N, C-alpha and C positions, 0 to 999 in steps of 0.2 A: 481620349480620356479613359482612365481605368479606375473604377471604384471597387474596393474590396472590403470585406468584413468577415470576422469569424462567426460561425453560426452553430447552434446546437450543442449538445453535451460533449461532443468530440472537438469542438472548436475548429471546425473545418472552414477553411477560407473559401468564400464564394466571391467571384469577380463578375463585374458588369463592364463590358467593353463597348465603346462607341467612338465615332469620329468627332462628335460634337454634341452639345445639347440640342434636343429637338430631332435627333436622328434615330435610325434603327440601331439596335444594340444586340450583343451576344452575351449570354449568361454562361459562366463556367462553373461547374460543380455546385449545383444547388442542393446542399445537404439538408439535414433536419433543421427546421425552424428558419430556413433561409428565405422563404417566400415573403414574409413581411419586410425584410431588409431590401429585397429586390424591388418590391412594390414601392417602397419609399424612394429609392434612387430613381426608379422609372418615373414616378410622379414629379419629383423635384427637378429632374433634368428633361422631362417631357420626351421620354424615350419610348421606342416600340421594340420589345424583344422579338427577334425573328428566328433565333437559333439558340439551342442549349448544347454546350459541349461538355462531354464527360471525360475526364482523364482516366477513369477506370470505373468499375462497377461496384465498388464497395458502398455499402449503405450510407456511410457517413458523407459520401460525396454525391449520391444520387437520390437520397430519400425524397426530395421534392421535385424530381424531374417531371413526373407525370402531371401533377397539379400546375407547375409553372408552365410547362409546355402547353397544357390545355387552356390555361387562363389567357395566354397571349397568342394561341394558335401558332406556336413555334415548332420548328423541327428539332428533334433530339438526335445527337450524333454520338456513337459509341463504337469501339472496336469490336469486331465479331467475336474475339476471344473472351469478351466479358458480357456479351449481350444476354446470355442466359441469366445473369445476375439481376437483370431488370425485373424478372418475374419470380426469381428464386434467390433473393439476396442473402438468405441465411446460409446458402451453400458456400459463401466466401468469408464467413465470419468465424471467430473463435467461440468456444463454448461460453466464456464469460460475457462476450458481447451479445451472443444469442439470448442468454438469460436476461441481460439488460434490456434488450429490445422487447422481449416477452413481457417484462414488467411495465414497459412504457405503453405497450398496446393493450395489455390487460385482456387478451383473448385472441381469437382467430383474426387474421387479417390477410386479405388477398392483395397481392401486388400485381400490377398490370403495366404493360408498356404504354408509353405515350402513343397517340394516334399516328404520328409520323416519325418513324425511326429510320435513320440512315447509318450505314456502316462506314467506318474510317479505315484507311489503308496507309501503310508506311510510305512516307514521302509525298503523300497527297497534298495538293495545294487547294485551299478553300478560300473563296471570296465571299465573306458573310458580313452584312451590314457595313459595307465599304471598307472592311479590314481584311488584309491578306494573312492567312494563317498557313503554316507548314506543319503537317502532322508527322511526328516520329513515333513509330512503334517502339515502346520501351519496356519490354517484359522484365519480370523479376519480382516486383511487388505483387502483380497479378499477371496472368497470361495475356490479357488484353489492355494493359496499361499503355497510355500514349502521353506525349507532351505536345503542346501547341506553341509554336514560335511565331511572333508577329513583329514587324518593324515598329519602332517607336520614334517618330520624327519630332515629337515635342521637346526632346532633350538631345542636344547635339552629342553629348558624351555617351549616349546609349544607342547601340545599333539595333538591338532587339530586346523584347521581353519574352521570357520562357514561362509558360504556365506548366509547372512541373508536377502537379499532382503529388503523389507520394513517392516519387522517384528520388528527389534530392531536397534536403532541408538545409538550413543554416547549421553547419557543423555535423550533419549526419545524413543518413539515407533511410529509405523506407524499410519497414520490417519485411521479412521474407518467410515467416513461419506460419502463414495462413494458407488455406487451400488455394492452389494456383501460384503460390510464391516459390521462388527458388533463388538461393543466394548466389550460386555460381552464374546463373543467368543475369542476375542483377549486376554483378561485377562486369560481365561482358557488355551489358547495356551501357553502363557508366563509361567504360573505356571507348565504346564505339560512338555513342550519341552525346555524351556530355563533355568529355575532355577535348574534342576537336572544336568546341564552341569558343567564340572570342571572349576575352576577359570582361569586356564591357556589357555583356548580356546580363540583364537584370533577371533574377530568378524569383518568380512569384509562386511559392510552394503551397501545398495543400494544407499545411499547418505551420504556425509560427511566423516569424518575421521574414521579410524579403531579404535577399542576399544577392550576390553576383557570382558569375562563373570565376572571375579572377580571385575573389575572396575565398571561394570554396577550393579552387585549385591550390591556393597557398596554405590553407588551414584545415580543410576537411580531411580527417585521418584516412578515410576510405579512398579519396582521390589521391592523396599523397602516396598511399600504398600502391595504387595502380601505376602512378608515375614512376615509382621505384621498382616496378615489375615484381611486386611482392604482395599480391592480393590475398594471400592466405595468412596474414599476420595473426598469430595466436591471440585469442581473447577478444577478437574484433566482433562485437555484437552491436547491431544497429539499435539506436534509441527507439523504443516503442512509441509509435505515433499512429493516429487513426484507429481503426478497429483492432 
């Protein structure tokens, strides 16, 4: 089972993943104001969170990682390229978002890592809460961006689900104009890590509606350009999402 909901002012999708009600579970990307939604799902489905997976270190995806991990005594997982953002999240934000966060907090605020943090590597296989995840390092949006792929046996027509973070959206890709972002790196990542995936893979993005690799391969202008071997299409600017 996968339960997802948008949380906070950035509408960041948070996901709770479990094999069945009453089981252990994994939380993906607990952003601002995600904790109450997680608590509701955990209570209703009688779940026990054991791990928190972060697709990257931007504040809209990890705002609640320390309180969520602390509440449930769960392990937090992040790529080493973004680990510094756990304690210095403003280093990865635009000036507008920094000002927005400042107004939310209303003064000084100290960020801290969860008690148990482990680092992710490219191609790493994780067995968490009875679910098998494959980690792919997908830099471009940030240096330490990753995606998580997991089999989805509940639906015969779906081979895997992809927790895509801010790599790939329905009809667009993640912005690359923030610290740690790089557009050329993003295009290389899309070519190497997204295009080879099967069409039936369901994409669960960090913002917006779910989609599929097949749909994006056929309609997403950035993937179409890559397939045409013309990634430098004039005027190609990603839709701004996230921070």
